[in-house]
Backbone atoms as SQL, in Angstrom:
CREATE TABLE atoms (id INTEGER PRIMARY KEY, chain TEXT, resi INTEGER, resn TEXT, atom TEXT, x REAL, y REAL, z REAL);
INSERT INTO atoms VALUES
  (1, 'A', 1, 'UNK', 'N', 28.193, -11.520, 12.335),
  (2, 'A', 1, 'UNK', 'CA', 27.895, -10.590, 11.564),
  (3, 'A', 1, 'UNK', 'C', 28.458, -9.345, 11.819),
  (4, 'A', 2, 'UNK', 'N', 29.067, -8.446, 10.889),
  (5, 'A', 2, 'UNK', 'CA', 29.768, -7.321, 11.236),
  (6, 'A', 2, 'UNK', 'C', 28.732, -6.258, 11.880),
  (7, 'A', 3, 'UNK', 'N', 29.326, -5.350, 12.510),
  (8, 'A', 3, 'UNK', 'CA', 28.349, -4.219, 13.062),
  (9, 'A', 3, 'UNK', 'C', 27.822, -3.483, 11.962),
  (10, 'A', 4, 'UNK', 'N', 28.640, -3.235, 10.909),
  (11, 'A', 4, 'UNK', 'CA', 28.143, -2.460, 9.747),
  (12, 'A', 4, 'UNK', 'C', 27.234, -3.139, 8.985),
  (13, 'A', 5, 'UNK', 'N', 27.232, -4.543, 8.773),
  (14, 'A', 5, 'UNK', 'CA', 26.201, -5.088, 7.980),
  (15, 'A', 5, 'UNK', 'C', 25.071, -5.223, 8.805),
  (16, 'A', 6, 'UNK', 'N', 25.023, -5.318, 10.170),
  (17, 'A', 6, 'UNK', 'CA', 23.755, -5.285, 10.994),
  (18, 'A', 6, 'UNK', 'C', 23.002, -3.879, 11.057),
  (19, 'A', 7, 'UNK', 'N', 23.818, -2.983, 10.990),
  (20, 'A', 7, 'UNK', 'CA', 23.347, -1.459, 10.943),
  (21, 'A', 7, 'UNK', 'C', 22.753, -1.375, 9.680),
  (22, 'A', 8, 'UNK', 'N', 23.369, -1.764, 8.485),
  (23, 'A', 8, 'UNK', 'CA', 22.761, -1.577, 7.201),
  (24, 'A', 8, 'UNK', 'C', 21.388, -2.661, 7.147),
  (25, 'A', 9, 'UNK', 'N', 21.479, -3.602, 7.683),
  (26, 'A', 9, 'UNK', 'CA', 20.203, -4.542, 7.660),
  (27, 'A', 9, 'UNK', 'C', 19.079, -3.679, 8.191),
  (28, 'A', 10, 'UNK', 'N', 19.218, -3.231, 9.540),
  (29, 'A', 10, 'UNK', 'CA', 18.471, -2.425, 10.274),
  (30, 'A', 10, 'UNK', 'C', 17.726, -1.337, 9.568),
  (31, 'A', 11, 'UNK', 'N', 18.753, -0.588, 8.953),
  (32, 'A', 11, 'UNK', 'CA', 18.242, 0.635, 8.201),
  (33, 'A', 11, 'UNK', 'C', 17.435, 0.037, 6.982),
  (34, 'A', 12, 'UNK', 'N', 17.948, -0.744, 6.094),
  (35, 'A', 12, 'UNK', 'CA', 17.068, -1.380, 5.085),
  (36, 'A', 12, 'UNK', 'C', 15.834, -2.034, 5.487),
  (37, 'A', 13, 'UNK', 'N', 15.758, -2.591, 6.635),
  (38, 'A', 13, 'UNK', 'CA', 14.461, -2.926, 7.193),
  (39, 'A', 13, 'UNK', 'C', 13.393, -1.821, 7.551),
  (40, 'A', 14, 'UNK', 'N', 14.063, -0.961, 8.116),
  (41, 'A', 14, 'UNK', 'CA', 13.292, 0.448, 8.482),
  (42, 'A', 14, 'UNK', 'C', 12.649, 1.126, 7.230),
  (43, 'A', 15, 'UNK', 'N', 13.766, 1.298, 6.257),
  (44, 'A', 15, 'UNK', 'CA', 13.196, 2.025, 4.970),
  (45, 'A', 15, 'UNK', 'C', 12.212, 1.211, 4.300),
  (46, 'A', 16, 'UNK', 'N', 12.275, -0.040, 4.148),
  (47, 'A', 16, 'UNK', 'CA', 11.383, -1.126, 3.445),
  (48, 'A', 16, 'UNK', 'C', 9.995, -0.819, 4.133),
  (49, 'A', 17, 'UNK', 'N', 9.871, -0.779, 5.631),
  (50, 'A', 17, 'UNK', 'CA', 8.903, -0.688, 6.402),
  (51, 'A', 17, 'UNK', 'C', 8.237, 0.694, 6.120),
  (52, 'A', 18, 'UNK', 'N', 8.997, 1.753, 6.094),
  (53, 'A', 18, 'UNK', 'CA', 8.438, 2.990, 6.071),
  (54, 'A', 18, 'UNK', 'C', 7.755, 3.266, 4.520),
  (55, 'A', 19, 'UNK', 'N', 8.255, 2.575, 3.613),
  (56, 'A', 19, 'UNK', 'CA', 7.731, 2.608, 2.177),
  (57, 'A', 19, 'UNK', 'C', 6.526, 1.619, 2.117),
  (58, 'A', 20, 'UNK', 'N', 6.437, 0.728, 2.780),
  (59, 'A', 20, 'UNK', 'CA', 5.223, -0.149, 2.963),
  (60, 'A', 20, 'UNK', 'C', 4.057, 0.791, 3.654),
  (61, 'A', 21, 'UNK', 'N', 4.488, 1.192, 4.751),
  (62, 'A', 21, 'UNK', 'CA', 3.505, 1.993, 5.612),
  (63, 'A', 21, 'UNK', 'C', 2.881, 3.095, 4.776),
  (64, 'A', 22, 'UNK', 'N', 3.711, 3.822, 3.832),
  (65, 'A', 22, 'UNK', 'CA', 3.216, 5.087, 3.216),
  (66, 'A', 22, 'UNK', 'C', 2.359, 4.492, 2.036),
  (67, 'A', 23, 'UNK', 'N', 2.811, 3.351, 1.328),
  (68, 'A', 23, 'UNK', 'CA', 1.920, 2.741, 0.320),
  (69, 'A', 23, 'UNK', 'C', 0.639, 2.322, 0.825),
  (70, 'A', 24, 'UNK', 'N', 0.567, 1.568, 1.994),
  (71, 'A', 24, 'UNK', 'CA', -0.721, 1.277, 2.524),
  (72, 'A', 24, 'UNK', 'C', -1.534, 2.507, 2.870),
  (73, 'A', 25, 'UNK', 'N', -0.897, 3.775, 3.483),
  (74, 'A', 25, 'UNK', 'CA', -1.744, 4.744, 3.590),
  (75, 'A', 25, 'UNK', 'C', -2.464, 5.425, 2.361),
  (76, 'A', 26, 'UNK', 'N', -1.485, 5.258, 1.356),
  (77, 'A', 26, 'UNK', 'CA', -2.060, 5.749, -0.044),
  (78, 'A', 26, 'UNK', 'C', -3.201, 4.944, -0.423),
  (79, 'A', 27, 'UNK', 'N', -3.244, 3.600, -0.235),
  (80, 'A', 27, 'UNK', 'CA', -4.284, 2.988, -0.698),
  (81, 'A', 27, 'UNK', 'C', -5.410, 2.929, 0.051),
  (82, 'A', 28, 'UNK', 'N', -5.395, 3.303, 1.431),
  (83, 'A', 28, 'UNK', 'CA', -6.470, 3.546, 2.056),
  (84, 'A', 28, 'UNK', 'C', -7.140, 5.059, 1.601),
  (85, 'A', 29, 'UNK', 'N', -6.331, 6.009, 1.386),
  (86, 'A', 29, 'UNK', 'CA', -6.876, 7.051, 0.814),
  (87, 'A', 29, 'UNK', 'C', -7.470, 7.163, -0.551),
  (88, 'A', 30, 'UNK', 'N', -6.968, 6.149, -1.466),
  (89, 'A', 30, 'UNK', 'CA', -7.475, 5.882, -2.630),
  (90, 'A', 30, 'UNK', 'C', -8.878, 5.151, -2.646),
  (91, 'A', 31, 'UNK', 'N', -8.959, 4.289, -1.661),
  (92, 'A', 31, 'UNK', 'CA', -10.399, 3.782, -1.381),
  (93, 'A', 31, 'UNK', 'C', -11.379, 4.968, -1.250),
  (94, 'A', 32, 'UNK', 'N', -10.973, 5.839, -0.345),
  (95, 'A', 32, 'UNK', 'CA', -11.968, 7.074, -0.207),
  (96, 'A', 32, 'UNK', 'C', -12.152, 7.895, -1.518),
  (97, 'A', 33, 'UNK', 'N', -11.166, 8.093, -2.134),
  (98, 'A', 33, 'UNK', 'CA', -11.381, 8.770, -3.527),
  (99, 'A', 33, 'UNK', 'C', -12.265, 7.952, -4.521),
  (100, 'A', 34, 'UNK', 'N', -12.040, 6.644, -4.494),
  (101, 'A', 34, 'UNK', 'CA', -12.699, 5.872, -5.353),
  (102, 'A', 34, 'UNK', 'C', -14.255, 5.981, -5.019),
  (103, 'A', 35, 'UNK', 'N', -14.633, 5.865, -3.788),
  (104, 'A', 35, 'UNK', 'CA', -15.925, 5.972, -3.346),
  (105, 'A', 35, 'UNK', 'C', -16.462, 7.403, -3.592),
  (106, 'A', 36, 'UNK', 'N', -15.780, 8.439, -3.195),
  (107, 'A', 36, 'UNK', 'CA', -16.192, 9.740, -3.403),
  (108, 'A', 36, 'UNK', 'C', -16.467, 10.234, -4.794),
  (109, 'A', 37, 'UNK', 'N', -15.609, 9.707, -5.822),
  (110, 'A', 37, 'UNK', 'CA', -15.758, 9.986, -7.210),
  (111, 'A', 37, 'UNK', 'C', -16.594, 8.873, -7.980),
  (112, 'A', 38, 'UNK', 'N', -17.134, 8.028, -7.101),
  (113, 'A', 38, 'UNK', 'CA', -17.818, 6.829, -7.784),
  (114, 'A', 38, 'UNK', 'C', -17.206, 6.212, -9.022),
  (115, 'A', 39, 'UNK', 'N', -15.842, 5.841, -8.876),
  (116, 'A', 39, 'UNK', 'CA', -15.134, 5.330, -9.783),
  (117, 'A', 39, 'UNK', 'C', -15.638, 4.020, -10.355),
  (118, 'A', 40, 'UNK', 'N', -16.461, 3.276, -9.518),
  (119, 'A', 40, 'UNK', 'CA', -16.912, 2.050, -9.936),
  (120, 'A', 40, 'UNK', 'C', -17.687, 2.195, -11.373),
  (121, 'A', 41, 'UNK', 'N', -18.309, 3.371, -11.471),
  (122, 'A', 41, 'UNK', 'CA', -18.877, 3.629, -12.627),
  (123, 'A', 41, 'UNK', 'C', -18.545, 4.767, -13.464),
  (124, 'A', 42, 'UNK', 'N', -17.370, 5.442, -13.044),
  (125, 'A', 42, 'UNK', 'CA', -16.797, 6.666, -13.794),
  (126, 'A', 42, 'UNK', 'C', -15.445, 6.641, -14.151),
  (127, 'A', 43, 'UNK', 'N', -14.672, 5.578, -13.714),
  (128, 'A', 43, 'UNK', 'CA', -13.294, 5.537, -14.008),
  (129, 'A', 43, 'UNK', 'C', -13.179, 4.750, -15.366),
  (130, 'A', 44, 'UNK', 'N', -12.449, 5.354, -16.369),
  (131, 'A', 44, 'UNK', 'CA', -12.288, 4.776, -17.643),
  (132, 'A', 44, 'UNK', 'C', -11.019, 3.847, -17.464),
  (133, 'A', 45, 'UNK', 'N', -11.042, 2.907, -18.451),
  (134, 'A', 45, 'UNK', 'CA', -9.905, 2.019, -18.592),
  (135, 'A', 45, 'UNK', 'C', -8.568, 2.808, -18.835),
  (136, 'A', 46, 'UNK', 'N', -7.426, 2.278, -18.604),
  (137, 'A', 46, 'UNK', 'CA', -6.193, 3.051, -18.873),
  (138, 'A', 46, 'UNK', 'C', -5.992, 3.189, -20.318),
  (139, 'A', 47, 'UNK', 'N', -5.169, 4.249, -20.492),
  (140, 'A', 47, 'UNK', 'CA', -4.598, 4.746, -21.980),
  (141, 'A', 47, 'UNK', 'C', -3.468, 5.118, -21.788),
  (142, 'A', 48, 'UNK', 'N', -2.888, 5.196, -23.014),
  (143, 'A', 48, 'UNK', 'CA', -1.178, 5.785, -23.217),
  (144, 'A', 48, 'UNK', 'C', -0.517, 4.942, -22.246),
  (145, 'A', 49, 'UNK', 'N', 0.415, 5.228, -21.384),
  (146, 'A', 49, 'UNK', 'CA', 1.251, 4.528, -20.408),
  (147, 'A', 49, 'UNK', 'C', 0.345, 3.579, -19.533),
  (148, 'A', 50, 'UNK', 'N', -0.662, 3.574, -19.380),
  (149, 'A', 50, 'UNK', 'CA', -1.509, 2.755, -18.657),
  (150, 'A', 50, 'UNK', 'C', -2.505, 1.829, -19.528),
  (151, 'A', 51, 'UNK', 'N', -2.242, 1.811, -20.766),
  (152, 'A', 51, 'UNK', 'CA', -3.112, 1.064, -21.616),
  (153, 'A', 51, 'UNK', 'C', -3.081, -0.422, -21.202),
  (154, 'A', 52, 'UNK', 'N', -4.089, -1.115, -21.193),
  (155, 'A', 52, 'UNK', 'CA', -4.315, -2.312, -20.908),
  (156, 'A', 52, 'UNK', 'C', -4.667, -2.658, -19.399),
  (157, 'A', 53, 'UNK', 'N', -4.752, -1.544, -18.535),
  (158, 'A', 53, 'UNK', 'CA', -4.987, -1.739, -17.218),
  (159, 'A', 53, 'UNK', 'C', -6.523, -1.141, -17.028),
  (160, 'A', 54, 'UNK', 'N', -7.312, -2.362, -16.682),
  (161, 'A', 54, 'UNK', 'CA', -8.645, -2.136, -16.613),
  (162, 'A', 54, 'UNK', 'C', -9.075, -1.463, -15.134),
  (163, 'A', 55, 'UNK', 'N', -10.120, -0.591, -15.316),
  (164, 'A', 55, 'UNK', 'CA', -10.596, 0.297, -14.131),
  (165, 'A', 55, 'UNK', 'C', -10.995, -0.876, -13.211),
  (166, 'A', 56, 'UNK', 'N', -11.578, -1.908, -13.388),
  (167, 'A', 56, 'UNK', 'CA', -12.084, -3.100, -12.529),
  (168, 'A', 56, 'UNK', 'C', -10.930, -3.631, -11.769),
  (169, 'A', 57, 'UNK', 'N', -9.715, -3.788, -12.511),
  (170, 'A', 57, 'UNK', 'CA', -8.539, -4.478, -11.902),
  (171, 'A', 57, 'UNK', 'C', -7.964, -3.326, -10.902),
  (172, 'A', 58, 'UNK', 'N', -8.116, -2.217, -11.182),
  (173, 'A', 58, 'UNK', 'CA', -7.610, -1.096, -10.071),
  (174, 'A', 58, 'UNK', 'C', -8.519, -1.141, -8.911),
  (175, 'A', 59, 'UNK', 'N', -9.755, -1.285, -9.219),
  (176, 'A', 59, 'UNK', 'CA', -10.573, -1.305, -7.993),
  (177, 'A', 59, 'UNK', 'C', -10.413, -2.449, -7.028),
  (178, 'A', 60, 'UNK', 'N', -10.118, -3.724, -7.941),
  (179, 'A', 60, 'UNK', 'CA', -9.856, -4.834, -7.270),
  (180, 'A', 60, 'UNK', 'C', -8.496, -4.843, -6.228),
  (181, 'A', 61, 'UNK', 'N', -7.564, -4.068, -6.722),
  (182, 'A', 61, 'UNK', 'CA', -6.256, -3.800, -5.855),
  (183, 'A', 61, 'UNK', 'C', -6.540, -2.874, -4.869),
  (184, 'A', 62, 'UNK', 'N', -7.257, -1.711, -5.124),
  (185, 'A', 62, 'UNK', 'CA', -7.535, -0.669, -4.162),
  (186, 'A', 62, 'UNK', 'C', -8.266, -1.298, -3.059),
  (187, 'A', 63, 'UNK', 'N', -9.297, -2.132, -3.380),
  (188, 'A', 63, 'UNK', 'CA', -10.097, -2.663, -2.280),
  (189, 'A', 63, 'UNK', 'C', -9.707, -4.127, -1.717),
  (190, 'A', 64, 'UNK', 'N', -9.729, -5.027, -2.554),
  (191, 'A', 64, 'UNK', 'CA', -9.567, -6.434, -2.036),
  (192, 'A', 64, 'UNK', 'C', -8.032, -6.496, -1.551),
  (193, 'A', 65, 'UNK', 'N', -7.058, -5.986, -2.289),
  (194, 'A', 65, 'UNK', 'CA', -5.743, -6.154, -1.657),
  (195, 'A', 65, 'UNK', 'C', -5.590, -5.345, -0.596),
  (196, 'A', 66, 'UNK', 'N', -5.987, -4.179, -0.597),
  (197, 'A', 66, 'UNK', 'CA', -5.841, -3.108, 0.612),
  (198, 'A', 66, 'UNK', 'C', -6.601, -3.515, 1.869),
  (199, 'A', 67, 'UNK', 'N', -7.698, -4.309, 1.735),
  (200, 'A', 67, 'UNK', 'CA', -8.519, -4.660, 2.798),
  (201, 'A', 67, 'UNK', 'C', -7.943, -5.981, 3.340),
  (202, 'A', 68, 'UNK', 'N', -7.246, -6.853, 2.493),
  (203, 'A', 68, 'UNK', 'CA', -6.569, -7.884, 3.132),
  (204, 'A', 68, 'UNK', 'C', -5.534, -7.567, 4.006),
  (205, 'A', 69, 'UNK', 'N', -4.727, -6.593, 3.719),
  (206, 'A', 69, 'UNK', 'CA', -3.595, -5.938, 4.339),
  (207, 'A', 69, 'UNK', 'C', -4.219, -5.199, 5.587),
  (208, 'A', 70, 'UNK', 'N', -5.230, -4.610, 5.523),
  (209, 'A', 70, 'UNK', 'CA', -5.998, -4.136, 6.582),
  (210, 'A', 70, 'UNK', 'C', -6.303, -5.036, 7.747),
  (211, 'A', 71, 'UNK', 'N', -6.787, -6.182, 7.407),
  (212, 'A', 71, 'UNK', 'CA', -7.042, -7.301, 8.387),
  (213, 'A', 71, 'UNK', 'C', -5.769, -7.661, 9.166),
  (214, 'A', 72, 'UNK', 'N', -4.563, -7.626, 8.386),
  (215, 'A', 72, 'UNK', 'CA', -3.353, -8.040, 9.021),
  (216, 'A', 72, 'UNK', 'C', -2.853, -6.974, 9.951),
  (217, 'A', 73, 'UNK', 'N', -3.220, -5.556, 9.616),
  (218, 'A', 73, 'UNK', 'CA', -2.739, -4.585, 10.385),
  (219, 'A', 73, 'UNK', 'C', -3.730, -4.389, 11.781),
  (220, 'A', 74, 'UNK', 'N', -4.991, -4.712, 11.416),
  (221, 'A', 74, 'UNK', 'CA', -5.899, -4.461, 12.551),
  (222, 'A', 74, 'UNK', 'C', -5.619, -5.779, 13.576),
  (223, 'A', 75, 'UNK', 'N', -5.121, -6.825, 13.062),
  (224, 'A', 75, 'UNK', 'CA', -4.689, -7.966, 14.000),
  (225, 'A', 75, 'UNK', 'C', -3.554, -7.883, 14.935),
  (226, 'A', 76, 'UNK', 'N', -3.154, -6.589, 14.660),
  (227, 'A', 76, 'UNK', 'CA', -1.931, -6.087, 15.512),
  (228, 'A', 76, 'UNK', 'C', -0.478, -5.845, 14.897),
  (229, 'A', 77, 'UNK', 'N', -0.394, -6.198, 13.606),
  (230, 'A', 77, 'UNK', 'CA', 0.739, -5.928, 12.739),
  (231, 'A', 77, 'UNK', 'C', 1.049, -4.382, 12.630),
  (232, 'A', 78, 'UNK', 'N', -0.131, -3.424, 12.739),
  (233, 'A', 78, 'UNK', 'CA', 0.362, -2.119, 12.647),
  (234, 'A', 78, 'UNK', 'C', 1.261, -1.638, 13.863),
  (235, 'A', 79, 'UNK', 'N', 1.053, -2.157, 14.900),
  (236, 'A', 79, 'UNK', 'CA', 1.967, -1.709, 16.190),
  (237, 'A', 79, 'UNK', 'C', 3.381, -2.233, 15.587),
  (238, 'A', 80, 'UNK', 'N', 3.464, -3.511, 15.246),
  (239, 'A', 80, 'UNK', 'CA', 4.834, -4.044, 14.695),
  (240, 'A', 80, 'UNK', 'C', 5.420, -3.133, 13.781),
  (241, 'A', 81, 'UNK', 'N', 4.885, -2.790, 12.608),
  (242, 'A', 81, 'UNK', 'CA', 5.202, -1.914, 11.662),
  (243, 'A', 81, 'UNK', 'C', 5.578, -0.448, 12.003),
  (244, 'A', 82, 'UNK', 'N', 4.730, 0.086, 13.014),
  (245, 'A', 82, 'UNK', 'CA', 5.072, 1.416, 13.339),
  (246, 'A', 82, 'UNK', 'C', 6.360, 1.501, 14.345),
  (247, 'A', 83, 'UNK', 'N', 6.742, 0.414, 15.012),
  (248, 'A', 83, 'UNK', 'CA', 7.906, 0.399, 15.725),
  (249, 'A', 83, 'UNK', 'C', 9.093, 0.665, 14.753),
  (250, 'A', 84, 'UNK', 'N', 9.052, 0.365, 13.636),
  (251, 'A', 84, 'UNK', 'CA', 10.307, 0.586, 12.661),
  (252, 'A', 84, 'UNK', 'C', 10.186, 1.643, 11.743),
  (253, 'A', 85, 'UNK', 'N', 9.329, 2.532, 11.919),
  (254, 'A', 85, 'UNK', 'CA', 9.034, 3.682, 10.814),
  (255, 'A', 85, 'UNK', 'C', 10.121, 4.563, 10.954),
  (256, 'A', 86, 'UNK', 'N', 10.963, 4.774, 10.017),
  (257, 'A', 86, 'UNK', 'CA', 12.009, 5.728, 9.774),
  (258, 'A', 86, 'UNK', 'C', 11.670, 7.083, 10.024);
């Protein structure tokens, strides 16, 4: 493997990891907003550009999916991830 490809690979991995970390942090903050605004009862289904997106589906992603990632992060993967943050 050429040095250039190796450097590009590492840069790409770091960029992807940083985007993943940012998205994960946003998901955690969305959980707080969901609870604070009682979106379980108050969030309407999507309209216009979000037409067809159900509030319940949003809640499922914000909680079930983010919580599944949190289990992995709490098992030590957050240490691995933070080593590559750009």
